[in-house]
N, C-alpha and C positions, 0 to 999 in steps of 0.2 A: 504494500500500500504506500502511495506517494505521500510526501509531506502535506500537500494541500488536502488530500482525502483524509489523512489522519487528523489534521486540525479541524476539519469539518465534523468528523465523527465525535471528537471531544466536545465541540461546541454544542452538538445536538444532545449529548448526554447531560451536559451542564444545564441546558435549557429544560430538559425533561425533568431533572432533579428539582429545579426551581419550581416548575409547574406542579409537581407532586407535593412539594413542601407547602405551596400556597393552598393546594386542595386539602391537604391534611389539616392545616391550620383553620381553614374555612369550615371543615366538617366538625372540628372540635368546638369552635365557637357556636355553630348552629345547634349542636347537641346540647350545649350548656343552656342555651336559651336566655332570655332577658330576665333579670332579677325582679322580684315582686315590687321593688320600690322604684323601678325605672319608669320614666314618663312616656306615654304613648306618643307625645308630640315629637319625640326625637326619632324621626323616621329614618330608616335605613341603617341604624346603628344597633348592634347586638352586643350586650355586655355579658361576660361570663358570670355565672352564678357563684357566689362565695359560699362554700360549704364549711360548716363547723364540725371538726372532728374531735372526739373525746380523747385527746392525747393524754397520756399519764404525766403527772407533774410530781417530781420528786420533792418531798418535804425534807428540809434540812433538820437532822436530829443531833447535831453536834452540841457540845457544851456552850460554845460561843453564840449559838442561835437560840438558846433557851431563854425565854422571857421570864424574869423573876418578878415576884409580887407577893403580897401577904397570903394570897390564896394557895400558893404552892411552896411557901417558905419551908414548911415542915418536911415536905418531900425532898426538896433540894438539900436540906440539912442532912437528911438520912443518907443521900447519895454521897455527899461531900465528907461525911464522917466515916465512911468505910475505910479500913476494915474494923474500925472500933464500933461495931454495932452492938446493941444490947442483947441481940440473939442472932445466931448465924442464919436463921430463916426469918425473913421479914415479909410483911404484906403491905402493899401500896394500894389504897382504895380511893376511888373518886369517880365522878360522873364521866360520861363519854366526852372525849376531847379535853379532859382536864390536864393532860400532860403526863399521864402514866407511862405511855410507851416512849415518850421522849426521855423521861428520867431513867427508864429502864435501859434505853439505848446508851445513855451517857455512862451508867454504871457498868454495863456489859463491856464497853470500850475500856474503861478503867480497870476492871477486874479480870478481863480476858474471859468473860462468861459466854457460854453458849446460850441460845434463845430458842424457845419453842412455845407453842400454844398449848393450853391445857387439854383441848380435845385431840391433840396429836400425840399425847404422851401414852406410851405403852409400857407394860412391865418389862418386856424384853429390851426396850430402848433406854431404860433408866440408867444403867451403868455407863453407856456411851454419852448420855446427856450430861452426866456429872464428871466426865473425863478430865475437864480442866479445873475442877474444884469450885466452879461457880456456874450458876444457871439462872436464867430468867424464865419464868413460866407465866405467860400472859393470858389474860381474859378468863379467869376462873369464874364460872357461873353455874348455877344449880343444874344438875342432870345433863351436863355437857362435857363430862370427862369420866375417865375410868377411875373409879374410887380406889380400887386395889393398886393400880399403877401409881397413883398419887401417894398412897400410904407407903408403898415400897420406896418411892423417891424420898420421902421424909425420913424413913428409917435409915436408908443408905447414906443420905446426906449427913445424918447425925453420926453414923459410924465413921465416915470418912472425914468429918470436920469440914464439909463443903458448905459454901454459901449459896442460899437460894432466895431469890426475890420473886414473890408472887404479885400479880396485879389483877385487879377486878373492880367492877363497879360497886360491888357489895362487900361488906366485911365478912370474915369467916363465920361469925355467929348468925348471919342472915341466910346462909346457905342451907339448903335441905340436904343433909348427908345421911345415907342409909347405913353405912359402915360405922358402927359405934366407936371403934378405936380411932378411926380417921377423924370423926367429928370431935372427939375429945382432944386429939393432937392439934387439929387446926385452931381450936379455940384458945390454945396457949400461944399462938403466934402473935407477936406484937404488930399492931396496925398503925400505919401513918396515913392520915386522911388528907386528901386534896379538896379544896373548896372551889365553888364557882368563882370566876374572875371578878375583881373589882373594876371600876370604870377605867382606870389607867391601864391595867393589864389587858382589859377587853379591847381597848383601842389599839394597843400594841399588837394583839393577836390579829386584828383585821389587817394592819399594815404588814405583818409577817406573812400572812396567807397570800396577800397581793404580791409581795416580793417573791414568794415561792413560785408564783405563776408569771413572774416578770411583768406584772401590771403596774403602771404608773398612775397613782391616784393622788388627789390633793386632799387637804384637810376637810373640805366640805363633804366629800364622799364618806370619809372615815367618821366624821361627826354625825352625819345623817344615819349611817348604819348603826353606830353605837347607841343612838337614842331610840331606835325602833326595832332592833332585833332582840330576841330572847338572850339574856345574859349568860351565854354558854359558848365554849369554844366550838362545839359542833355546829351551832347556829351560824357563827361567824364564818366557819369554813364553807358551809353549804351556800351561804349568800355570796361569797367571793367566787365560788365555782360557777354559780348561776350568772353572775355578772360577767365573768370571763367568757362563758359560752355564748351568751346573748350578744355581747359586744362584738365577738367574732362573727356570729351569724348575721348580724345586722350591718356590719361594717362601720360601727360607731365606737368612739372612745368611751372609756368608763367614766361617766360623769354622775353628778348628783341627780340630774334629770332622769338618766337611765335607771339608776338605783330606785328612784321614786316610782317609776313605771313598773319595775319588776316587783317591788314590794306591794304595790297597789293591786297587781294582778295575782299575787301569790295566794 
């Protein structure tokens, strides 16, 4: 093939690729369709629809990111006092979102503890769970764990001199336990309680949850949420998640007006 013919063939391929590229882009735009908020008067223009995906957001559980306040002072004091605990087995109790898991993660990092949930604990797995000499057992609640496995854990921890930190929304005395020996043993475990957040801590939690999602908000948004939400960490986290997803779906910034709309419709 001569030079002229070869140059012509290359030119045709390039043009063909450009045409295919324009066709693909056109098809993608047409499939997306116009968003619900576009105006009918803008004729001949098609905007791609913005989709909101529920992507995971990692919450920082480091010591530096723990927000201190009167509500969690006792729990933080327990973690900071290790290994000088009054008992090698301790119980951290508090409502949902009060900071139990964050405090447990801080202690696990400091003590080299392994972590498990109460409903995942088995008798066969107890020796391995205690292999490092420290263990976090999270979310103990009635009728949601193997009582014999937990009793075995407490016995082996005492024999080995291991540290165990339990967390739960309720105190041991409030749990319905069928195994009498376990019920008696649990009720001897010292309990440290976490309380609902005060105003300053609550505002700080709202800011933290926004930061975890890389949301930039001003004081008007924080103040509006702080005075209208239930005073709990769980309520603050849920509100920020809702604001984030709706702002993305609507293509709007997180503002006081958007917060007002969502809370009004909730």
